[in-house]
Structure formats: structure tokens, C-alpha cells
mmCIF file of the protein (N, C-alpha, C, O) and its ligand, coordinates in Angstrom:
data_MODEL
# 
_entry.id   MODEL 
# 
loop_
_entity.id 
_entity.type 
_entity.pdbx_number_of_molecules 
1 polymer     1 
2 non-polymer 1 
# 
_entity_poly.entity_id                      1 
_entity_poly.type                           'polypeptide(L)' 
_entity_poly.nstd_linkage                   no 
_entity_poly.nstd_monomer                   no 
_entity_poly.pdbx_seq_one_letter_code       MLTNANGTEMGTIICQHCHRVVETFETEKVLTYFGVCKEDDCVPVETAE 
_entity_poly.pdbx_seq_one_letter_code_can   MLTNANGTEMGTIICQHCHRVVETFETEKVLTYFGVCKEDDCVPVETAE 
_entity_poly.pdbx_strand_id                 A 
# 
loop_
_entity_poly_seq.entity_id 
_entity_poly_seq.num 
_entity_poly_seq.mon_id 
_entity_poly_seq.hetero 
1 1  MET n 
1 2  LEU n 
1 3  THR n 
1 4  ASN n 
1 5  ALA n 
1 6  ASN n 
1 7  GLY n 
1 8  THR n 
1 9  GLU n 
1 10 MET n 
1 11 GLY n 
1 12 THR n 
1 13 ILE n 
1 14 ILE n 
1 15 CYS n 
1 16 GLN n 
1 17 HIS n 
1 18 CYS n 
1 19 HIS n 
1 20 ARG n 
1 21 VAL n 
1 22 VAL n 
1 23 GLU n 
1 24 THR n 
1 25 PHE n 
1 26 GLU n 
1 27 THR n 
1 28 GLU n 
1 29 LYS n 
1 30 VAL n 
1 31 LEU n 
1 32 THR n 
1 33 TYR n 
1 34 PHE n 
1 35 GLY n 
1 36 VAL n 
1 37 CYS n 
1 38 LYS n 
1 39 GLU n 
1 40 ASP n 
1 41 ASP n 
1 42 CYS n 
1 43 VAL n 
1 44 PRO n 
1 45 VAL n 
1 46 GLU n 
1 47 THR n 
1 48 ALA n 
1 49 GLU n 
# 
loop_
_struct_asym.id 
_struct_asym.entity_id 
A 1 
B 2 
# 
loop_
_chem_comp.id 
_chem_comp.type 
_chem_comp.mon_nstd_flag 
ALA 'L-peptide linking' y 
ARG 'L-peptide linking' y 
ASN 'L-peptide linking' y 
ASP 'L-peptide linking' y 
CYS 'L-peptide linking' y 
GLN 'L-peptide linking' y 
GLU 'L-peptide linking' y 
GLY 'peptide linking'   y 
HIS 'L-peptide linking' y 
ILE 'L-peptide linking' y 
LEU 'L-peptide linking' y 
LYS 'L-peptide linking' y 
MET 'L-peptide linking' y 
PHE 'L-peptide linking' y 
PRO 'L-peptide linking' y 
THR 'L-peptide linking' y 
TYR 'L-peptide linking' y 
VAL 'L-peptide linking' y 
ZN  non-polymer         . 
# 
_pdbx_entity_nonpoly.entity_id   2 
_pdbx_entity_nonpoly.name        ? 
_pdbx_entity_nonpoly.comp_id     ZN 
# 
_pdbx_nonpoly_scheme.asym_id         B 
_pdbx_nonpoly_scheme.entity_id       2 
_pdbx_nonpoly_scheme.mon_id          ZN 
_pdbx_nonpoly_scheme.ndb_seq_num     1 
_pdbx_nonpoly_scheme.pdb_seq_num     101 
_pdbx_nonpoly_scheme.auth_seq_num    101 
_pdbx_nonpoly_scheme.pdb_mon_id      ZN 
_pdbx_nonpoly_scheme.auth_mon_id     ZN 
_pdbx_nonpoly_scheme.pdb_strand_id   A 
_pdbx_nonpoly_scheme.pdb_ins_code    . 
# 
loop_
_atom_site.group_PDB 
_atom_site.id 
_atom_site.type_symbol 
_atom_site.label_atom_id 
_atom_site.label_alt_id 
_atom_site.label_comp_id 
_atom_site.label_asym_id 
_atom_site.label_entity_id 
_atom_site.label_seq_id 
_atom_site.pdbx_PDB_ins_code 
_atom_site.Cartn_x 
_atom_site.Cartn_y 
_atom_site.Cartn_z 
_atom_site.occupancy 
_atom_site.B_iso_or_equiv 
_atom_site.pdbx_formal_charge 
_atom_site.auth_seq_id 
_atom_site.auth_comp_id 
_atom_site.auth_asym_id 
_atom_site.auth_atom_id 
_atom_site.pdbx_PDB_model_num 
ATOM   1   N  N  . MET A 1 1  ? 83.759  107.546 86.148  1.00 0.00 ? 1   MET A N  1 
ATOM   2   C  CA . MET A 1 1  ? 84.901  108.539 85.851  1.00 0.00 ? 1   MET A CA 1 
ATOM   3   C  C  . MET A 1 1  ? 84.189  109.501 84.858  1.00 0.00 ? 1   MET A C  1 
ATOM   4   O  O  . MET A 1 1  ? 83.350  109.096 84.054  1.00 0.00 ? 1   MET A O  1 
ATOM   5   N  N  . LEU A 1 2  ? 84.561  110.757 84.959  1.00 0.00 ? 2   LEU A N  1 
ATOM   6   C  CA . LEU A 1 2  ? 84.035  111.693 84.130  1.00 0.00 ? 2   LEU A CA 1 
ATOM   7   C  C  . LEU A 1 2  ? 85.018  112.083 82.984  1.00 0.00 ? 2   LEU A C  1 
ATOM   8   O  O  . LEU A 1 2  ? 86.109  112.556 83.299  1.00 0.00 ? 2   LEU A O  1 
ATOM   9   N  N  . THR A 1 3  ? 84.715  111.924 81.767  1.00 0.00 ? 3   THR A N  1 
ATOM   10  C  CA . THR A 1 3  ? 85.721  112.278 80.753  1.00 0.00 ? 3   THR A CA 1 
ATOM   11  C  C  . THR A 1 3  ? 84.902  113.052 79.648  1.00 0.00 ? 3   THR A C  1 
ATOM   12  O  O  . THR A 1 3  ? 83.833  112.558 79.290  1.00 0.00 ? 3   THR A O  1 
ATOM   13  N  N  . ASN A 1 4  ? 85.318  114.185 79.109  1.00 0.00 ? 4   ASN A N  1 
ATOM   14  C  CA . ASN A 1 4  ? 84.572  114.800 78.142  1.00 0.00 ? 4   ASN A CA 1 
ATOM   15  C  C  . ASN A 1 4  ? 85.331  114.421 76.719  1.00 0.00 ? 4   ASN A C  1 
ATOM   16  O  O  . ASN A 1 4  ? 86.235  113.606 76.540  1.00 0.00 ? 4   ASN A O  1 
ATOM   17  N  N  . ALA A 1 5  ? 84.702  115.235 75.821  1.00 0.00 ? 5   ALA A N  1 
ATOM   18  C  CA . ALA A 1 5  ? 85.134  114.710 74.438  1.00 0.00 ? 5   ALA A CA 1 
ATOM   19  C  C  . ALA A 1 5  ? 86.394  114.987 74.059  1.00 0.00 ? 5   ALA A C  1 
ATOM   20  O  O  . ALA A 1 5  ? 86.839  114.458 73.040  1.00 0.00 ? 5   ALA A O  1 
ATOM   21  N  N  . ASN A 1 6  ? 87.115  115.798 74.768  1.00 0.00 ? 6   ASN A N  1 
ATOM   22  C  CA . ASN A 1 6  ? 88.466  116.068 74.445  1.00 0.00 ? 6   ASN A CA 1 
ATOM   23  C  C  . ASN A 1 6  ? 89.426  115.044 75.017  1.00 0.00 ? 6   ASN A C  1 
ATOM   24  O  O  . ASN A 1 6  ? 90.630  115.048 74.758  1.00 0.00 ? 6   ASN A O  1 
ATOM   25  N  N  . GLY A 1 7  ? 88.890  114.259 75.725  1.00 0.00 ? 7   GLY A N  1 
ATOM   26  C  CA . GLY A 1 7  ? 89.764  113.307 76.630  1.00 0.00 ? 7   GLY A CA 1 
ATOM   27  C  C  . GLY A 1 7  ? 90.278  114.086 77.774  1.00 0.00 ? 7   GLY A C  1 
ATOM   28  O  O  . GLY A 1 7  ? 91.201  113.553 78.391  1.00 0.00 ? 7   GLY A O  1 
ATOM   29  N  N  . THR A 1 8  ? 89.869  115.237 78.181  1.00 0.00 ? 8   THR A N  1 
ATOM   30  C  CA . THR A 1 8  ? 90.162  116.012 79.365  1.00 0.00 ? 8   THR A CA 1 
ATOM   31  C  C  . THR A 1 8  ? 89.328  115.334 80.461  1.00 0.00 ? 8   THR A C  1 
ATOM   32  O  O  . THR A 1 8  ? 88.129  115.149 80.252  1.00 0.00 ? 8   THR A O  1 
ATOM   33  N  N  . GLU A 1 9  ? 89.857  114.978 81.543  1.00 0.00 ? 9   GLU A N  1 
ATOM   34  C  CA . GLU A 1 9  ? 89.319  114.561 82.730  1.00 0.00 ? 9   GLU A CA 1 
ATOM   35  C  C  . GLU A 1 9  ? 88.842  115.752 83.829  1.00 0.00 ? 9   GLU A C  1 
ATOM   36  O  O  . GLU A 1 9  ? 88.961  116.966 83.668  1.00 0.00 ? 9   GLU A O  1 
ATOM   37  N  N  . MET A 1 10 ? 88.374  115.180 84.776  1.00 0.00 ? 10  MET A N  1 
ATOM   38  C  CA . MET A 1 10 ? 87.886  116.295 85.794  1.00 0.00 ? 10  MET A CA 1 
ATOM   39  C  C  . MET A 1 10 ? 88.524  116.178 87.016  1.00 0.00 ? 10  MET A C  1 
ATOM   40  O  O  . MET A 1 10 ? 88.562  115.130 87.661  1.00 0.00 ? 10  MET A O  1 
ATOM   41  N  N  . GLY A 1 11 ? 89.105  117.389 87.402  1.00 0.00 ? 11  GLY A N  1 
ATOM   42  C  CA . GLY A 1 11 ? 89.648  117.451 88.715  1.00 0.00 ? 11  GLY A CA 1 
ATOM   43  C  C  . GLY A 1 11 ? 88.559  118.031 89.783  1.00 0.00 ? 11  GLY A C  1 
ATOM   44  O  O  . GLY A 1 11 ? 87.730  118.863 89.416  1.00 0.00 ? 11  GLY A O  1 
ATOM   45  N  N  . THR A 1 12 ? 88.600  117.618 90.928  1.00 0.00 ? 12  THR A N  1 
ATOM   46  C  CA . THR A 1 12 ? 87.730  118.230 91.899  1.00 0.00 ? 12  THR A CA 1 
ATOM   47  C  C  . THR A 1 12 ? 88.372  118.744 93.078  1.00 0.00 ? 12  THR A C  1 
ATOM   48  O  O  . THR A 1 12 ? 89.381  118.188 93.511  1.00 0.00 ? 12  THR A O  1 
ATOM   49  N  N  . ILE A 1 13 ? 87.905  119.700 93.605  1.00 0.00 ? 13  ILE A N  1 
ATOM   50  C  CA . ILE A 1 13 ? 88.586  120.251 94.997  1.00 0.00 ? 13  ILE A CA 1 
ATOM   51  C  C  . ILE A 1 13 ? 87.392  120.050 95.859  1.00 0.00 ? 13  ILE A C  1 
ATOM   52  O  O  . ILE A 1 13 ? 86.319  120.552 95.524  1.00 0.00 ? 13  ILE A O  1 
ATOM   53  N  N  . ILE A 1 14 ? 87.504  119.373 96.911  1.00 0.00 ? 14  ILE A N  1 
ATOM   54  C  CA . ILE A 1 14 ? 86.492  119.064 98.090  1.00 0.00 ? 14  ILE A CA 1 
ATOM   55  C  C  . ILE A 1 14 ? 86.885  119.547 99.307  1.00 0.00 ? 14  ILE A C  1 
ATOM   56  O  O  . ILE A 1 14 ? 87.980  119.346 99.831  1.00 0.00 ? 14  ILE A O  1 
ATOM   57  N  N  . CYS A 1 15 ? 85.943  120.210 99.767  1.00 0.00 ? 15  CYS A N  1 
ATOM   58  C  CA . CYS A 1 15 ? 86.135  120.791 101.277 1.00 0.00 ? 15  CYS A CA 1 
ATOM   59  C  C  . CYS A 1 15 ? 86.444  119.783 102.252 1.00 0.00 ? 15  CYS A C  1 
ATOM   60  O  O  . CYS A 1 15 ? 85.672  118.845 102.450 1.00 0.00 ? 15  CYS A O  1 
ATOM   61  N  N  . GLN A 1 16 ? 87.632  119.930 102.932 1.00 0.00 ? 16  GLN A N  1 
ATOM   62  C  CA . GLN A 1 16 ? 88.110  118.836 103.864 1.00 0.00 ? 16  GLN A CA 1 
ATOM   63  C  C  . GLN A 1 16 ? 87.225  118.823 105.112 1.00 0.00 ? 16  GLN A C  1 
ATOM   64  O  O  . GLN A 1 16 ? 87.308  117.896 105.918 1.00 0.00 ? 16  GLN A O  1 
ATOM   65  N  N  . HIS A 1 17 ? 86.380  119.843 105.279 1.00 0.00 ? 17  HIS A N  1 
ATOM   66  C  CA . HIS A 1 17 ? 85.625  119.932 106.627 1.00 0.00 ? 17  HIS A CA 1 
ATOM   67  C  C  . HIS A 1 17 ? 84.340  119.384 106.251 1.00 0.00 ? 17  HIS A C  1 
ATOM   68  O  O  . HIS A 1 17 ? 83.932  118.412 106.888 1.00 0.00 ? 17  HIS A O  1 
ATOM   69  N  N  . CYS A 1 18 ? 83.539  119.931 105.174 1.00 0.00 ? 18  CYS A N  1 
ATOM   70  C  CA . CYS A 1 18 ? 82.235  119.396 104.953 1.00 0.00 ? 18  CYS A CA 1 
ATOM   71  C  C  . CYS A 1 18 ? 82.022  118.448 103.739 1.00 0.00 ? 18  CYS A C  1 
ATOM   72  O  O  . CYS A 1 18 ? 80.909  117.956 103.553 1.00 0.00 ? 18  CYS A O  1 
ATOM   73  N  N  . HIS A 1 19 ? 83.022  118.191 102.942 1.00 0.00 ? 19  HIS A N  1 
ATOM   74  C  CA . HIS A 1 19 ? 83.009  117.490 101.948 1.00 0.00 ? 19  HIS A CA 1 
ATOM   75  C  C  . HIS A 1 19 ? 82.228  117.948 100.664 1.00 0.00 ? 19  HIS A C  1 
ATOM   76  O  O  . HIS A 1 19 ? 82.060  117.209 99.694  1.00 0.00 ? 19  HIS A O  1 
ATOM   77  N  N  . ARG A 1 20 ? 81.764  119.248 100.754 1.00 0.00 ? 20  ARG A N  1 
ATOM   78  C  CA . ARG A 1 20 ? 81.194  119.857 99.696  1.00 0.00 ? 20  ARG A CA 1 
ATOM   79  C  C  . ARG A 1 20 ? 82.316  120.051 98.506  1.00 0.00 ? 20  ARG A C  1 
ATOM   80  O  O  . ARG A 1 20 ? 83.514  120.169 98.760  1.00 0.00 ? 20  ARG A O  1 
ATOM   81  N  N  . VAL A 1 21 ? 81.823  120.067 97.301  1.00 0.00 ? 21  VAL A N  1 
ATOM   82  C  CA . VAL A 1 21 ? 82.614  120.181 96.072  1.00 0.00 ? 21  VAL A CA 1 
ATOM   83  C  C  . VAL A 1 21 ? 82.792  121.909 96.185  1.00 0.00 ? 21  VAL A C  1 
ATOM   84  O  O  . VAL A 1 21 ? 81.817  122.657 96.244  1.00 0.00 ? 21  VAL A O  1 
ATOM   85  N  N  . VAL A 1 22 ? 83.955  122.296 96.200  1.00 0.00 ? 22  VAL A N  1 
ATOM   86  C  CA . VAL A 1 22 ? 84.490  123.728 96.204  1.00 0.00 ? 22  VAL A CA 1 
ATOM   87  C  C  . VAL A 1 22 ? 84.537  124.178 94.776  1.00 0.00 ? 22  VAL A C  1 
ATOM   88  O  O  . VAL A 1 22 ? 83.951  125.186 94.383  1.00 0.00 ? 22  VAL A O  1 
ATOM   89  N  N  . GLU A 1 23 ? 85.233  123.417 94.038  1.00 0.00 ? 23  GLU A N  1 
ATOM   90  C  CA . GLU A 1 23 ? 85.562  123.645 92.608  1.00 0.00 ? 23  GLU A CA 1 
ATOM   91  C  C  . GLU A 1 23 ? 85.942  122.662 91.770  1.00 0.00 ? 23  GLU A C  1 
ATOM   92  O  O  . GLU A 1 23 ? 86.552  121.723 92.281  1.00 0.00 ? 23  GLU A O  1 
ATOM   93  N  N  . THR A 1 24 ? 85.709  122.639 90.469  1.00 0.00 ? 24  THR A N  1 
ATOM   94  C  CA . THR A 1 24 ? 86.193  121.727 89.546  1.00 0.00 ? 24  THR A CA 1 
ATOM   95  C  C  . THR A 1 24 ? 87.058  122.368 88.330  1.00 0.00 ? 24  THR A C  1 
ATOM   96  O  O  . THR A 1 24 ? 86.937  123.535 87.959  1.00 0.00 ? 24  THR A O  1 
ATOM   97  N  N  . PHE A 1 25 ? 87.835  121.538 87.841  1.00 0.00 ? 25  PHE A N  1 
ATOM   98  C  CA . PHE A 1 25 ? 88.648  122.021 86.905  1.00 0.00 ? 25  PHE A CA 1 
ATOM   99  C  C  . PHE A 1 25 ? 89.059  120.821 85.977  1.00 0.00 ? 25  PHE A C  1 
ATOM   100 O  O  . PHE A 1 25 ? 88.953  119.651 86.343  1.00 0.00 ? 25  PHE A O  1 
ATOM   101 N  N  . GLU A 1 26 ? 89.564  121.226 84.678  1.00 0.00 ? 26  GLU A N  1 
ATOM   102 C  CA . GLU A 1 26 ? 90.056  120.196 83.772  1.00 0.00 ? 26  GLU A CA 1 
ATOM   103 C  C  . GLU A 1 26 ? 91.492  119.798 83.963  1.00 0.00 ? 26  GLU A C  1 
ATOM   104 O  O  . GLU A 1 26 ? 92.385  120.639 84.061  1.00 0.00 ? 26  GLU A O  1 
ATOM   105 N  N  . THR A 1 27 ? 91.680  118.628 84.009  1.00 0.00 ? 27  THR A N  1 
ATOM   106 C  CA . THR A 1 27 ? 92.964  118.004 84.116  1.00 0.00 ? 27  THR A CA 1 
ATOM   107 C  C  . THR A 1 27 ? 93.340  116.907 83.187  1.00 0.00 ? 27  THR A C  1 
ATOM   108 O  O  . THR A 1 27 ? 92.390  116.465 82.542  1.00 0.00 ? 27  THR A O  1 
ATOM   109 N  N  . GLU A 1 28 ? 94.329  116.441 82.997  1.00 0.00 ? 28  GLU A N  1 
ATOM   110 C  CA . GLU A 1 28 ? 94.736  115.277 82.037  1.00 0.00 ? 28  GLU A CA 1 
ATOM   111 C  C  . GLU A 1 28 ? 94.193  114.133 82.775  1.00 0.00 ? 28  GLU A C  1 
ATOM   112 O  O  . GLU A 1 28 ? 93.875  113.188 82.053  1.00 0.00 ? 28  GLU A O  1 
ATOM   113 N  N  . LYS A 1 29 ? 94.006  113.979 84.050  1.00 0.00 ? 29  LYS A N  1 
ATOM   114 C  CA . LYS A 1 29 ? 93.699  112.801 84.667  1.00 0.00 ? 29  LYS A CA 1 
ATOM   115 C  C  . LYS A 1 29 ? 92.938  113.291 85.989  1.00 0.00 ? 29  LYS A C  1 
ATOM   116 O  O  . LYS A 1 29 ? 93.085  114.386 86.532  1.00 0.00 ? 29  LYS A O  1 
ATOM   117 N  N  . VAL A 1 30 ? 92.080  112.231 86.401  1.00 0.00 ? 30  VAL A N  1 
ATOM   118 C  CA . VAL A 1 30 ? 91.210  112.524 87.475  1.00 0.00 ? 30  VAL A CA 1 
ATOM   119 C  C  . VAL A 1 30 ? 91.903  112.896 88.750  1.00 0.00 ? 30  VAL A C  1 
ATOM   120 O  O  . VAL A 1 30 ? 92.707  112.070 89.183  1.00 0.00 ? 30  VAL A O  1 
ATOM   121 N  N  . LEU A 1 31 ? 91.724  113.996 89.417  1.00 0.00 ? 31  LEU A N  1 
ATOM   122 C  CA . LEU A 1 31 ? 92.398  114.358 90.556  1.00 0.00 ? 31  LEU A CA 1 
ATOM   123 C  C  . LEU A 1 31 ? 91.378  114.814 91.555  1.00 0.00 ? 31  LEU A C  1 
ATOM   124 O  O  . LEU A 1 31 ? 90.335  115.376 91.219  1.00 0.00 ? 31  LEU A O  1 
ATOM   125 N  N  . THR A 1 32 ? 91.705  114.561 92.763  1.00 0.00 ? 32  THR A N  1 
ATOM   126 C  CA . THR A 1 32 ? 91.028  115.209 93.892  1.00 0.00 ? 32  THR A CA 1 
ATOM   127 C  C  . THR A 1 32 ? 91.773  115.769 95.000  1.00 0.00 ? 32  THR A C  1 
ATOM   128 O  O  . THR A 1 32 ? 92.588  115.114 95.649  1.00 0.00 ? 32  THR A O  1 
ATOM   129 N  N  . TYR A 1 33 ? 91.478  117.033 95.222  1.00 0.00 ? 33  TYR A N  1 
ATOM   130 C  CA . TYR A 1 33 ? 92.392  117.849 96.161  1.00 0.00 ? 33  TYR A CA 1 
ATOM   131 C  C  . TYR A 1 33 ? 91.391  118.184 97.319  1.00 0.00 ? 33  TYR A C  1 
ATOM   132 O  O  . TYR A 1 33 ? 90.191  118.370 97.114  1.00 0.00 ? 33  TYR A O  1 
ATOM   133 N  N  . PHE A 1 34 ? 91.922  118.239 98.424  1.00 0.00 ? 34  PHE A N  1 
ATOM   134 C  CA . PHE A 1 34 ? 91.170  118.745 99.465  1.00 0.00 ? 34  PHE A CA 1 
ATOM   135 C  C  . PHE A 1 34 ? 91.553  120.198 99.802  1.00 0.00 ? 34  PHE A C  1 
ATOM   136 O  O  . PHE A 1 34 ? 92.720  120.579 99.898  1.00 0.00 ? 34  PHE A O  1 
ATOM   137 N  N  . GLY A 1 35 ? 90.445  120.993 99.975  1.00 0.00 ? 35  GLY A N  1 
ATOM   138 C  CA . GLY A 1 35 ? 90.563  122.497 100.234 1.00 0.00 ? 35  GLY A CA 1 
ATOM   139 C  C  . GLY A 1 35 ? 89.538  122.720 101.500 1.00 0.00 ? 35  GLY A C  1 
ATOM   140 O  O  . GLY A 1 35 ? 89.119  121.915 102.331 1.00 0.00 ? 35  GLY A O  1 
ATOM   141 N  N  . VAL A 1 36 ? 89.318  123.999 101.341 1.00 0.00 ? 36  VAL A N  1 
ATOM   142 C  CA . VAL A 1 36 ? 88.309  124.683 102.366 1.00 0.00 ? 36  VAL A CA 1 
ATOM   143 C  C  . VAL A 1 36 ? 87.357  125.468 101.559 1.00 0.00 ? 36  VAL A C  1 
ATOM   144 O  O  . VAL A 1 36 ? 87.736  126.235 100.674 1.00 0.00 ? 36  VAL A O  1 
ATOM   145 N  N  . CYS A 1 37 ? 86.111  125.273 101.867 1.00 0.00 ? 37  CYS A N  1 
ATOM   146 C  CA . CYS A 1 37 ? 85.012  126.164 101.251 1.00 0.00 ? 37  CYS A CA 1 
ATOM   147 C  C  . CYS A 1 37 ? 85.006  127.388 102.111 1.00 0.00 ? 37  CYS A C  1 
ATOM   148 O  O  . CYS A 1 37 ? 85.827  127.659 102.987 1.00 0.00 ? 37  CYS A O  1 
ATOM   149 N  N  . LYS A 1 38 ? 83.910  128.127 101.720 1.00 0.00 ? 38  LYS A N  1 
ATOM   150 C  CA . LYS A 1 38 ? 83.721  129.482 102.379 1.00 0.00 ? 38  LYS A CA 1 
ATOM   151 C  C  . LYS A 1 38 ? 82.687  129.490 103.307 1.00 0.00 ? 38  LYS A C  1 
ATOM   152 O  O  . LYS A 1 38 ? 82.212  130.548 103.721 1.00 0.00 ? 38  LYS A O  1 
ATOM   153 N  N  . GLU A 1 39 ? 82.280  128.337 103.688 1.00 0.00 ? 39  GLU A N  1 
ATOM   154 C  CA . GLU A 1 39 ? 81.296  128.157 104.932 1.00 0.00 ? 39  GLU A CA 1 
ATOM   155 C  C  . GLU A 1 39 ? 81.985  128.675 106.063 1.00 0.00 ? 39  GLU A C  1 
ATOM   156 O  O  . GLU A 1 39 ? 83.182  128.469 106.260 1.00 0.00 ? 39  GLU A O  1 
ATOM   157 N  N  . ASP A 1 40 ? 81.140  129.444 106.921 1.00 0.00 ? 40  ASP A N  1 
ATOM   158 C  CA . ASP A 1 40 ? 81.723  129.890 108.267 1.00 0.00 ? 40  ASP A CA 1 
ATOM   159 C  C  . ASP A 1 40 ? 82.320  128.837 109.124 1.00 0.00 ? 40  ASP A C  1 
ATOM   160 O  O  . ASP A 1 40 ? 83.204  129.138 109.926 1.00 0.00 ? 40  ASP A O  1 
ATOM   161 N  N  . ASP A 1 41 ? 81.892  127.625 109.006 1.00 0.00 ? 41  ASP A N  1 
ATOM   162 C  CA . ASP A 1 41 ? 82.273  126.488 109.923 1.00 0.00 ? 41  ASP A CA 1 
ATOM   163 C  C  . ASP A 1 41 ? 83.665  126.124 109.322 1.00 0.00 ? 41  ASP A C  1 
ATOM   164 O  O  . ASP A 1 41 ? 84.511  125.651 110.081 1.00 0.00 ? 41  ASP A O  1 
ATOM   165 N  N  . CYS A 1 42 ? 83.925  126.298 108.138 1.00 0.00 ? 42  CYS A N  1 
ATOM   166 C  CA . CYS A 1 42 ? 85.093  125.631 107.528 1.00 0.00 ? 42  CYS A CA 1 
ATOM   167 C  C  . CYS A 1 42 ? 86.417  126.628 107.103 1.00 0.00 ? 42  CYS A C  1 
ATOM   168 O  O  . CYS A 1 42 ? 87.532  126.295 106.702 1.00 0.00 ? 42  CYS A O  1 
ATOM   169 N  N  . VAL A 1 43 ? 85.853  127.961 107.349 1.00 0.00 ? 43  VAL A N  1 
ATOM   170 C  CA . VAL A 1 43 ? 87.107  128.936 106.926 1.00 0.00 ? 43  VAL A CA 1 
ATOM   171 C  C  . VAL A 1 43 ? 88.050  128.966 108.281 1.00 0.00 ? 43  VAL A C  1 
ATOM   172 O  O  . VAL A 1 43 ? 87.592  129.142 109.411 1.00 0.00 ? 43  VAL A O  1 
ATOM   173 N  N  . PRO A 1 44 ? 89.178  128.803 108.034 1.00 0.00 ? 44  PRO A N  1 
ATOM   174 C  CA . PRO A 1 44 ? 90.310  128.688 109.074 1.00 0.00 ? 44  PRO A CA 1 
ATOM   175 C  C  . PRO A 1 44 ? 90.170  130.021 109.753 1.00 0.00 ? 44  PRO A C  1 
ATOM   176 O  O  . PRO A 1 44 ? 90.099  131.068 109.110 1.00 0.00 ? 44  PRO A O  1 
ATOM   177 N  N  . VAL A 1 45 ? 90.128  129.959 111.183 1.00 0.00 ? 45  VAL A N  1 
ATOM   178 C  CA . VAL A 1 45 ? 90.300  130.940 111.956 1.00 0.00 ? 45  VAL A CA 1 
ATOM   179 C  C  . VAL A 1 45 ? 91.680  131.429 112.093 1.00 0.00 ? 45  VAL A C  1 
ATOM   180 O  O  . VAL A 1 45 ? 92.583  130.680 112.465 1.00 0.00 ? 45  VAL A O  1 
ATOM   181 N  N  . GLU A 1 46 ? 91.878  132.743 111.784 1.00 0.00 ? 46  GLU A N  1 
ATOM   182 C  CA . GLU A 1 46 ? 93.218  133.387 111.762 1.00 0.00 ? 46  GLU A CA 1 
ATOM   183 C  C  . GLU A 1 46 ? 93.124  134.294 113.119 1.00 0.00 ? 46  GLU A C  1 
ATOM   184 O  O  . GLU A 1 46 ? 92.223  135.106 113.328 1.00 0.00 ? 46  GLU A O  1 
ATOM   185 N  N  . THR A 1 47 ? 94.108  134.043 113.923 1.00 0.00 ? 47  THR A N  1 
ATOM   186 C  CA . THR A 1 47 ? 94.201  134.907 115.046 1.00 0.00 ? 47  THR A CA 1 
ATOM   187 C  C  . THR A 1 47 ? 95.434  135.637 114.839 1.00 0.00 ? 47  THR A C  1 
ATOM   188 O  O  . THR A 1 47 ? 96.471  134.990 114.696 1.00 0.00 ? 47  THR A O  1 
ATOM   189 N  N  . ALA A 1 48 ? 95.456  136.906 114.806 1.00 0.00 ? 48  ALA A N  1 
ATOM   190 C  CA . ALA A 1 48 ? 96.286  137.926 114.748 1.00 0.00 ? 48  ALA A CA 1 
ATOM   191 C  C  . ALA A 1 48 ? 96.743  138.387 115.981 1.00 0.00 ? 48  ALA A C  1 
ATOM   192 O  O  . ALA A 1 48 ? 95.960  139.089 116.621 1.00 0.00 ? 48  ALA A O  1 
ATOM   193 N  N  . GLU A 1 49 ? 97.832  138.149 116.450 1.00 0.00 ? 49  GLU A N  1 
ATOM   194 C  CA . GLU A 1 49 ? 98.186  138.688 117.684 1.00 0.00 ? 49  GLU A CA 1 
ATOM   195 C  C  . GLU A 1 49 ? 99.568  139.433 117.581 1.00 0.00 ? 49  GLU A C  1 
ATOM   196 O  O  . GLU A 1 49 ? 100.051 139.978 118.574 1.00 0.00 ? 49  GLU A O  1 
HETATM 197 ZN ZN . ZN  B 2 .  ? 83.265  123.228 104.026 1.00 0.00 2 101 ZN  A ZN 1 
# 
């Protein structure tokens, strides 16, 4: 568990497709969110019709 000197812990956003860490942010507790990174394979395909 990652905790810095402030007692602030680390939240992480993980790509739901490739499981790469997309972003980290400070939180009051450890959190993990799933998101999408910017890799071509992972970016949602938007079909505008
Ligand atoms: Zn990805």
C-alpha cells in the first residue's frame, strides 16, 4: 500500500483493456478505477451515423 507523509494515499486509474496505469491521483484512501488509455487498441470506436 502506498502512503506518503501526509497520510494521503494513492488512487490509480487502470486501462480496462491493457491494464496499463493511465493516471494516478491523491486520495484519502486507496482507490482503483478502470478507464481507457489512449492506445489505438483501447480507444473506444465512435461510429457517428
Ligand atoms: Zn489500454
